[in-house]
N, C-alpha and C positions, 0 to 999 in steps of 0.2 A: 690528421682533419682539420683545415683550416677554413675558419670565418671570415669574409670580408664585410666593412662598413655598408651598407645603405643591399643587403642582403637578406630576402624576404625568408622566413625560419618557420615554423610548428614547434607549440610542443608535444612532447608522450608524452616524458612523466617529469616529476618532481618532485622533492624529498621534504619541500618546505610545505607543513602540515598549518600554516595560517593565511598563505599566499590564498584569494581568490581563482586565481589561472586554475584552467582544464585543459584534458588532454586536447587536443588538435586547436587552440588558441594562436592564434602570430602574432606575429612582429618584427622588426623590424634592429637587423646588429648594427648595435653602435658598435662596439670592437671587438680584440679577443685579444685576452693575454696566454699568447703558447707555453708561457714557460709554467705557469701556475692553471693554465688549461679551462679558461675562465673567462667563457661570452656574455659580451654585453649588451642588454637587449632593450628596444623600447617601444611596449606592448601595445598592441590595436589598444586594449583597455587601460593604459595609463599605466599601468603597470610600469616600475622602474628591475623586475626581478631580476637579478644574474644567475647565469646557469653552468654549475661549478659540478664538470663533469662528471671528474673525480670521485666529488662524492652522490652521481648515482644521476644524475639528472641530463634529461633525453630529450635533443631538440632532431627533426629533418628539415634541411629543408624543402623550401619547397617549390622549386627549380623558376622562381621572381627576384627581380631586383628592382625596388619599391623606386616611380619612379619619380626625377625634381621635382617639389612641391615651389615650384616657383612664387607664388605668394604667401611661402612661410619666407622663405627665405631675404623677398620684399621685407616682409616683418624683420625678419632678428635686424634685418643690414639700420632699416630706420631706426628701431632700438635702440644701435651698436652709434650709431649718431646723434641721436638725443640723448645717451648718455657724453657723448663727447663732448660735448656741448656742456654741460655739467660739470665735466670734469673740468672745462678750459678756465670754467668762470671760479670754478672753487681754487684751482691752485690759481691765479690772478689773485683772490682772499688772502690766501695764504704766503703770497708771494712782496705780499706789501711787510705784511710780520716780518717775515724771512731774509731777505734783500730790499726790499722799496722802502719808501717813508715813514712806514712803522718803527722801523729795525733799529739794529746800533751797533753798534763795533764798526772793524773791516769787514763788509758787506763784499767787495769785492773774492776776499780771500772765501766769502763761504760759498758765492757764486761758483765758484773754482770747483770745491769740493763737492758739489753736491753735481755741477755740470761730468767728473772723474765718478763721479758715484752711480753715476747715470748710465757709463761707458762701465763701468765695472763691476755692474748690478750688484753694490754693495747693500749688505741689509742694514745696516748701522743708520744710515743716511737716508734709501727708503721709507720705511719703514715710518718714517715724518713725513713724508708726504701725504695729501689728500688723497683719502683711498676709500671703494664704494664698499657696502658689510655682505658680501655673494650670497647670507641665510638669512636677511632679514624678506621676509615676507609683502611688506605692509602694505608697500607701494609697490606690488609688481604690477594691480588691475589697473590700478591709476596711469602706471607710465604705460603699457601696451596701449589702454587709449585713446591716450594722447600723438604717441607711434605711429600704431598701426595706420600703411597706408590703405586704400579705398582696395575692397577686393578682400582682403586679409579675414583667416576667418576670427569671428566671434569668441571674447573673452571665457564665455560659455562653450565654447567648440569645443578648447583647445585643453589634450590631454593633460593630465599633473606631469609628467615627463616635461610637455613643450609649454605648459605656463613655468618650469624651471630656467628653461632655456632664454626664457625672454630676460631674465631677470640673468641668465650667465651671460646673456648679448648685451645687456645696455651695461653691465661693471666693467668687463671688458672695453667698450667702448668709454665709461668713465675711467678709469685707473690710463687707457693710452691718450684722454688730452692731458689730465693731469699731466701724463711724461710731457709730455709735447710743449704744452707750455710753458713748463717748470724750466724746460731747455731754453724755450727759445728765447722767456725773462733775463736768464742765466747769461745769456749771448747776448742778451740786449746790451748786460749793464758789464759786460767786459769788452766789447767788442770795441777795435781799432777803427772800427770806418762805421758806428754810430745807427748801424743796426744789429738785427737777428740772425744773417746771413751763418749757415752753421763752416765752421771753416777747419772741425775737424779734420779733416781732411792736408789740413799744413800740421800736423803735429807732427813735432820733431822724432817722432816714432813712425813715422808713417812716409819719413823721406826717403825716395830709393832713388838711384841714378839717374840720370831720363829727368828724373820727378820735380815736380814744384814743389818750394820750401820759402820759409820765410828765413832768412840770416841774421844777424847782424856779430858785434865782436862782441868775443867773451869778455874784454873792458866795456862792455857798456853794460852793468848792470848799476841802476841811480837810487837813491832815495827818497821817494815823491818826498812830499811834507807831511801824511802819514806815517812817515817811516818804512814803506813798503818799498821794497829794491823792485824796480821797474825797469826798462828798455823805452828808453823815448821814440827812436822809429824803429822798425823796422824793413829788409829790403826785401822783396819778390825776384826771386831770382829762379833760378833752374842747373840743382848740381848736377857738376858735369865730373870732378873729380872729390877724394878725398885724398890727404897726404899726413903721415903721424896723426891721425885723428881729426883735423880739422877740417873744417868745407873749402872747393872749388865749385863756385858756379859763377852763371854767365848771365847774364841783366838786360834790359836794357837802357837805349840813352835817357832816359824818364827818371831810371831807380839809380844807373852814373849820376849823373846830375845832382843824382839826394844822397849820395855817399860821399859827391865833392862839397854839396850845403857841411854834412853833418863837421863833415872834419875841417869846411871853416868854424865855424861854431863852436867846435873841438879847442881852435888854438886860439878864439876868440872868449872863450872860459875865463879860459888857464892863462890868458895872460892878463885876467880882471882879478884872476885871483894871486899872481904871482905883484901886480899894482897897487889890491888892499895890504899887500906884505911891506910895499915902500923900495919897489923896486922899481927903474923908470930905466928911463936913452934907453943909450945898445944894449945897459946889458938886460933891461928886458926882452929886447929883441930877440937875443942871442937865445936867451933862455927860455921863447918859445921855439926855437926854431930848432934848440936842440933837446927838445921835449917831444913836436909835434912836425908832420913832416906838412911841407908845402904840398898842394895838391893842386892844378887848373889848370880849365878845358883849354885846350886849344887850337881851335878850329873841331875837329870829330876827333883830338888827340888827348889821352890825357895828360898830362906833365906831373908827374912824383916825387918830387924831392927831398930821400934822405938822409940824404952828404950830411948834416949836420948831426943830425941825426946818432948815425952810424958811424963817427968821426970817419966817414966813405967816398973820400968826391967823385967816388963810382958810382954807390949808391943813388942813381937817378934813373926813370925809369919813361919809357911815352909806351903810353898802353891806349894802341888803336881796336875799334872797331871790328869783329869779325867778318866772315861770309854775308852772315845774317843782318850788321850792322847792332849785336851787344858783345855788350863789353864784360872780358875777365880783371874784374876792379882787385887789383895785389894779389889775387890766387895766386896759393904761394912764397907764400912773404907775412900775411897778416894771418891771423889766427881767428878767422870765421866760426860761427856755429850757425846750425839751423838750431829756432828760440819758436819756441810758441804762439798764434798775434797773440794768445789773452793777457800776454807778457807783455804787451806792446803799448802805446800810447797810440800812437797812429802806424798805415803801412808806407810805404811808399812801391810802387807800382799799383798795376792793375790785378785783381785777387784771379783767380783760375780756376774754373771751376771742378770740383767731384772729379776725377777719376782721368780724369790729362794726364797727360803721360806722352812725350816723346823720346824717340833716339836722338840719345845725349850723341850734340859732334865732337870731335875732333878740337882739340884743345892742342896750344901752343903747350908746353913746359917750360917755367920758369926758367933759364938758362941758371937759376942760380942752382936747382934745387927738380927733384922725378918727387913725383907722391908715388911711388915704389921705392925709394931711400928712405931706408930707417932713420938717417938724419941727412942737414942739406948741408949740400957744401960750401957754403957761407958765411959769413956771420949777423948781416943784415939780413940772412934771405927766412929769416925765423923771428922778425920780429914780430913783439906781442901788441906791439898797438903803434902805430905811429908818433 
């Protein structure tokens, strides 16, 4: 025999010598453990005595199901909302000491660790967040009086079991409020977009063929002023293929222009680096061209000249948009990887909504290689960086 929550039962016999329950007393089933044959009950008298059926306790169904108590559920919902507000405020104070104005050290690394712990449920980090005391009863009456809506039972009318429920509802709301606000504060700190949008759906582990992601070259990691390795710009696109472990993605004209601009910036930085070392004239131009590809738009087509990089006059490409007006910029050639948006200083492109997925469009293979081949078929087809 099993028992379902909200079933009404009556006591026939119990071996507990201390209970004030008597045969015929009624209650509502809160839960049933079939392995241990224990029925947890909210007795109408306020008792929370559980029935251990294998120890001789006996109950019977009354044939009724407890009707929904709308006013009571509204009271619990109001308590959860009040707890969430308190948790939100506690998290804001906590954040100031840990990742905010009163914090010290690498707060970005701390924020990343906290977000990871929230996703993984790491107790070492979660135990350090503000938490409600689920067993302290001192404020139960006041919290109920402040939050309970009109029509809810008064505190005096509540059974002992329902008074406990008010505390748990408030504490559940508090803990959820803390978690939500801590995550929001961390996202703001790490966000390359300057807002609190949740970008967890763009985590590299979430990227699938036909789905969105943030991409950068594996060469892109650069130390910032604090010595932390960062990616100056991440490019938003749709993963359409992989080859030898690298990503091939489509992107909009806006993102393609950002990739071209980033290439120009890379050439300028390298030129300045060489100039600082005393390189001048044609030697300077030659060394830049031998290290970084030339890339520019010619109308709607991207011209990429890597002939000097690979000492191969045929290492020149013209990348045209596909039927949807999107580009595959150096797919099957440069070593692109999906990256975490929080590792980027900024993002190029429109951020997709969570769950956005599309059928991967057919992609034209680079003539030099196929993503199904274990090895590329030309020397310049697997360039790590232009």
